[in-house]
Steps between C-alpha positions, in 0.01 A plus 500: 500500500810443282758762438383523134152570631633762737661687206158512331295618794735724694417871461623804700285570800515828689215466759521236772285345769581524874585125503818362644713265287501153665822389672539200268487724192750740657732204560471394133570845374794538741653175387501619138634841603786333685575286198500800268724706730741208525518409132470851339692697761210738566351616831126482463299527828140435580335767719171421660245700704662831399247746355712818502674446165161534326332749727609831350413720209712306250308180571169685465624643167577148388154387620631256763302412807515238773863402427675375818725230351770544237824375367800739533694430176855574614829413331837636406539753226491314172258233621177641354455211253542244777258700719241480221555131432485402868213736581277362230584147611370597843200678356390193305535284814285752687236470226510122530436538868191708439664841564513808286782739428619812324850623407552860619784717398417849635165540677607392845684644798833341602500345850872435565435377850292212368765338280878493475695666222864412524791706371508492118135397480197698374123465530396428142123485554238334719227246424167543671366167621186361661141411438362734233159668517478387140713273274592789278447533131710428197648811348467534120801336339689774319735265309466188292735210455650661188566821690721336766645196324756453226596177328873520406558132416635372175178312416266777624284248685324597822476207737183472713692524826639840391156635412361372830778670688449832331123489549550437873743793513229724345293421812768616737468827691733775385535866599188690392427198279770612246611153394835639383680170434605283211566125479728381219532134404837402360628170363552207735198604714687799648272788618603861552287729715550869447348810673396806305605819668186709468319687787560412865834350401594431860262204505579336165741249652254412773237450234738289299549265796122472540433411138789260486353300784162482317684390183688223683186362665307474171786411264663243729862554610592167344418631144743790482796693645531870572766706333611858555325523837448868578668688781407845629 
């Protein structure tokens, strides 16, 4: 499976089988986690064989079951966009390895003895991980290309790479499927990604990092440069 195919077929999964993740897959995930932590300055940690985070009433409310593996998405304050970008990179690798996943912001119990949170860091979210009972389903797409894209170039032309990037971003997971983001194409192949501050605002920057990674994969990093990168 290619990463482009992973973007197409990955859906949020909340119910998991009692099947251990193989050591070789754990090693591949850990290698990417280490790379992300080193390059982005985040502190993401993979927690395995730990069912307590998803064993309480919050998890049941969120319709989770069988979750015993997850990513603890930890970073310094102000790193939410990097958390989203790196987390989705790991999520898509997991999909390519035959695993399933789900970003989780609220419906889990913190387990501080299972991961390290250093001074100045916060737990942004977790990502459930493992072999899904199903492959999930595609949520109805609330937005169209025209809703989340703006052409601000002198000639008004929309290149194919920009359209491909935006369409991939529309397939990305966002908090309660809000899709509160906007991509703006400027002259000289410069792209601006902007969050919209509506509902559950605490996750808009995480969402922005997620959709920016999808955009990069489909558009091709060689075709454009980011401008006005968001900070939170």
